[in-house]
C-alpha positions as CSV (number, residue, x, y, z in Angstrom):
1,X,9.2,-27.1,-20.2
2,X,5.6,-28.2,-19.6
3,X,6.1,-26.6,-16.0
4,X,7.3,-23.4,-17.7
5,X,4.2,-23.2,-20.4
6,X,1.9,-24.2,-17.3
7,X,3.1,-21.4,-14.9
8,X,2.7,-19.1,-18.1
9,X,-0.8,-20.1,-18.8
10,X,-1.6,-19.8,-15.2
11,X,0.0,-16.3,-14.9
12,X,-2.0,-15.5,-17.9
13,X,-5.4,-16.3,-16.8
14,X,-4.6,-14.5,-13.5
15,X,-3.6,-11.4,-15.3
16,X,-6.9,-11.8,-17.4
17,X,-9.2,-12.3,-14.5
18,X,-7.5,-9.3,-12.6
19,X,-8.4,-7.2,-15.6
20,X,-11.8,-8.7,-16.0
21,X,-12.7,-8.2,-12.1
22,X,-14.4,-4.9,-11.2
23,X,-12.4,-3.3,-8.3
24,X,-15.6,-2.5,-6.5
25,X,-16.5,-6.0,-6.3
26,X,-13.2,-6.8,-5.1
27,X,-13.4,-4.4,-2.4
28,X,-17.2,-5.8,-1.4
29,X,-15.6,-9.5,-1.5
30,X,-12.7,-8.6,0.8
31,X,-15.1,-6.9,3.1
32,X,-17.5,-10.0,3.1
33,X,-14.6,-12.3,3.8
34,X,-13.5,-10.2,6.7
35,X,-17.2,-10.2,8.1
36,X,-17.2,-13.9,7.7
37,X,-13.8,-14.5,9.5
38,X,-14.9,-12.2,12.2
39,X,-18.2,-14.1,12.8
40,X,-16.3,-17.4,12.9
41,X,-13.8,-15.9,15.5
42,X,-16.7,-14.6,17.8
43,X,-18.2,-18.1,17.5
44,X,-15.0,-19.8,18.5
45,X,-14.2,-17.2,21.0
46,X,-18.2,-17.7,22.7
47,X,-17.3,-21.4,23.0
48,X,-14.0,-20.3,25.0
49,X,-16.0,-18.1,27.0
50,X,-18.8,-20.7,27.5
51,X,-16.3,-23.3,28.6
52,X,-15.1,-20.8,31.2
53,X,-18.4,-20.5,32.7
54,X,-19.4,-24.3,32.6
55,X,-15.9,-24.8,34.6
56,X,-17.2,-22.3,37.2
57,X,-20.3,-24.1,37.4
58,X,-18.4,-27.6,37.8
59,X,-16.0,-26.1,40.3
60,X,-19.0,-24.8,42.3
61,X,-20.6,-28.4,42.5
62,X,-17.1,-30.1,43.4
63,X,-16.5,-27.7,46.1
64,X,-20.2,-28.5,47.4
65,X,-19.3,-32.3,47.1
66,X,-15.9,-31.8,48.8
67,X,-17.8,-30.0,51.6
68,X,-20.3,-32.6,52.0
69,X,-18.1,-35.5,52.1
70,X,-15.8,-34.0,54.6
71,X,-18.7,-33.6,57.0
72,X,-20.1,-37.0,56.1
73,X,-16.6,-38.4,57.1
74,X,-16.5,-36.6,60.4
75,X,-20.1,-38.1,61.3
76,X,-19.1,-41.4,60.4
77,X,-15.9,-41.3,62.5
78,X,-17.7,-39.8,65.6
79,X,-20.3,-42.5,65.2
80,X,-17.6,-45.2,65.2
81,X,-16.2,-43.6,68.3
82,X,-19.6,-43.8,69.9
83,X,-19.8,-47.4,68.9
84,X,-16.4,-48.2,70.3
85,X,-17.2,-46.4,73.8
86,X,-20.5,-48.6,73.8
87,X,-18.8,-51.8,73.2
88,X,-20.4,-52.3,69.8
89,X,-17.9,-53.9,67.6
90,X,-20.2,-54.4,64.7
91,X,-21.2,-50.6,64.8
92,X,-17.5,-49.9,65.2
93,X,-16.6,-51.8,62.2
94,X,-19.7,-50.6,60.1
95,X,-19.1,-46.7,60.7
96,X,-15.3,-47.1,60.4
97,X,-15.7,-48.8,56.9
98,X,-18.3,-45.9,56.1
99,X,-15.8,-43.2,57.5
100,X,-13.1,-45.0,55.0
101,X,-15.5,-45.0,52.0
102,X,-16.3,-41.2,52.7
103,X,-12.8,-40.5,53.0
104,X,-12.1,-41.8,49.4
105,X,-15.0,-40.0,48.2
106,X,-13.7,-36.8,49.5
107,X,-10.2,-37.5,48.4
108,X,-11.5,-37.9,44.8
109,X,-13.5,-34.9,45.1
110,X,-10.6,-32.9,46.2
111,X,-8.7,-34.2,43.3
112,X,-11.5,-33.4,40.9
113,X,-11.8,-29.6,42.2
114,X,-7.9,-29.1,42.2
115,X,-8.0,-30.5,38.5
116,X,-10.9,-28.1,37.6
117,X,-9.3,-25.3,39.3
118,X,-6.3,-26.0,37.3
119,X,-8.5,-26.1,34.1
120,X,-10.3,-23.1,35.0
121,X,-7.2,-21.1,35.2
122,X,-6.2,-22.1,31.6
123,X,-10.0,-21.5,30.4
124,X,-9.7,-17.7,31.9
125,X,-6.6,-17.3,30.2
126,X,-8.1,-18.5,26.8
127,X,-11.2,-16.5,27.4
128,X,-9.2,-13.1,27.9
129,X,-7.2,-14.1,24.7
130,X,-10.3,-14.9,22.7
131,X,-12.1,-11.6,24.1
132,X,-8.9,-9.6,23.0
133,X,-8.7,-11.5,19.7
134,X,-12.6,-10.6,19.0
135,X,-11.8,-6.8,20.0
136,X,-8.9,-6.6,17.8
137,X,-10.6,-8.2,14.9
138,X,-13.4,-5.9,15.4
139,X,-10.9,-2.7,14.9
140,X,-9.6,-4.3,12.2
141,X,-12.8,-4.9,10.3
142,X,-13.8,-1.3,11.1
143,X,-10.6,0.1,9.8
144,X,-11.2,-2.2,6.7
145,X,-14.6,-0.8,6.4
146,X,-13.3,2.9,6.5
147,X,-10.6,1.9,4.0
148,X,-13.3,0.4,2.0
149,X,-15.2,3.8,1.8
150,X,-11.7,5.6,0.9
151,X,-11.1,3.1,-1.7
152,X,-14.7,3.4,-3.2
153,X,-14.3,7.3,-3.3
154,X,-10.8,6.6,-5.1
155,X,-12.2,4.4,-7.3
156,X,-15.1,6.9,-8.5
157,X,-12.8,9.5,-8.9
158,X,-10.7,7.3,-11.2
159,X,-14.0,6.3,-13.1
160,X,-14.8,9.9,-13.3
161,X,-11.3,10.8,-14.6
162,X,-11.3,8.0,-17.0
163,X,-14.7,9.1,-18.3
164,X,-13.1,12.7,-19.0
165,X,-10.1,11.1,-20.6
166,X,-12.7,9.2,-22.8
167,X,-14.3,11.9,-23.8
168,X,-11.3,14.1,-24.4
169,X,-9.9,11.3,-26.6
170,X,-13.3,11.0,-28.6
171,X,-13.1,14.8,-29.1
172,X,-9.5,14.8,-30.6
173,X,-10.1,11.7,-32.6
174,X,-13.2,13.5,-34.0
175,X,-11.4,16.7,-34.8
176,X,-8.6,14.5,-36.3
177,X,-11.0,12.5,-38.4
178,X,-13.4,15.3,-39.6
179,X,-12.0,18.7,-38.9
180,X,-8.6,20.5,-40.0
181,X,-6.5,21.5,-37.5
182,X,-5.5,25.3,-36.9
183,X,-2.2,24.6,-38.5
184,X,-3.7,23.1,-41.6
185,X,-6.2,25.9,-42.1
186,X,-3.3,28.3,-41.7
187,X,-1.2,26.3,-44.3
188,X,-4.1,26.6,-46.8
189,X,-4.5,30.2,-46.3
190,X,-1.0,30.7,-46.9
191,X,-1.0,28.6,-49.8
192,X,-4.2,30.7,-51.5
193,X,-2.3,33.8,-50.9
194,X,0.8,32.7,-52.4
195,X,-1.2,31.4,-55.5
196,X,-3.0,34.6,-55.9
197,X,0.1,37.0,-55.8
198,X,2.1,34.4,-58.2
199,X,-1.0,34.8,-60.6
200,X,-0.9,38.5,-60.2
201,X,2.6,38.6,-60.9
202,X,2.5,36.5,-63.9
203,X,-0.4,38.3,-65.3
204,X,1.5,41.6,-65.1
205,X,4.1,39.9,-66.9
206,X,1.9,39.4,-70.0
207,X,0.7,41.9,-72.4
208,X,-2.8,41.8,-71.3
209,X,-1.4,42.6,-67.8
210,X,0.6,45.4,-69.1
211,X,-2.6,46.8,-70.9
212,X,-4.7,46.4,-67.8
213,X,-2.1,48.2,-65.7
214,X,-2.0,51.0,-68.5
215,X,-5.7,51.2,-68.3
216,X,-5.9,51.4,-64.5
217,X,-3.4,54.4,-64.8
218,X,-5.6,56.0,-67.3
219,X,-8.7,55.5,-65.1
220,X,-6.8,57.1,-62.4
221,X,-5.7,60.0,-64.0
222,X,-9.0,60.7,-65.7
223,X,-10.6,60.6,-62.1
224,X,-7.8,63.0,-60.9
225,X,-8.6,65.4,-63.8
226,X,-12.2,65.2,-62.8
227,X,-11.5,65.9,-59.0
228,X,-9.6,69.0,-60.3
229,X,-12.4,70.2,-62.3
230,X,-14.6,70.1,-59.6
231,X,-12.4,72.1,-57.3
232,X,-12.3,74.7,-60.4
233,X,-15.7,74.9,-60.1
234,X,-15.4,75.3,-56.6
235,X,-13.0,78.2,-57.1
236,X,-10.5,76.1,-55.0
237,X,-7.7,76.6,-57.9
238,X,-6.1,79.4,-59.9
239,X,-7.8,79.9,-63.1
240,X,-5.2,78.9,-66.0
241,X,-2.9,77.7,-63.8
242,X,-1.9,74.2,-64.6
243,X,-1.7,71.7,-61.5
244,X,0.7,68.4,-61.7
245,X,-2.8,66.5,-62.1
246,X,-3.6,68.5,-65.1
247,X,-0.2,67.6,-66.7
248,X,-0.7,64.0,-65.8
249,X,-4.1,63.7,-67.4
250,X,-2.9,65.6,-70.5
251,X,-0.2,63.1,-70.5
252,X,-2.5,60.2,-69.9
253,X,-5.1,61.5,-72.4
254,X,-2.2,61.6,-75.0
255,X,-1.1,58.0,-74.3
256,X,-4.5,56.8,-74.6
257,X,-5.1,58.5,-78.0
């Protein structure tokens, strides 16, 4: 149970840290780590290449030692032969021992040269591998740098989009909180129209409404009569001829009286 809770706590902290970490900082951290590894690799490769160069110098010196020991051994052998020819037993013993010592030195020098050459072969392979590793890692670092630019561009686009979304959300919240929607406005207008029509309908059903409607009819009839009177003055109607408007006026006047 404790392990399960501990795993849960670690996962929670990891998730919280992931949310809190700025992606731009994470990208830069990845680049810095890649550069550090690249520098470490270059330093190691430099040591490998330097070891190969040191071996080249040692091989050259070992070859010189072999050549010198060989020539000196030959000289000692010749002197031993000369002493033998001269009957110089002490000289023969001296130069023979010297030749033997030089021969042993020559053998040791040849063994050392052989060992150095074997090490050099390995060092050359290691140096080539180190240089190849440096080249490959440098290419990966360039790719990572290019990817960094791409990611930063995407990150900026994401931030801009988030800002736009935040602005839109803010506008929506403001409209919802402070301003009515178009649907609400339309509903209010329809409600007011319905209430006005209902009041008109109810008013017409009352005596006051009927009286108002009657007065309106009388006013319209009188207006029509006045219009016909003006037409008569202009000679636009036949004298003495009753028009439908006149009849309507007389009727409306009778009703008013």
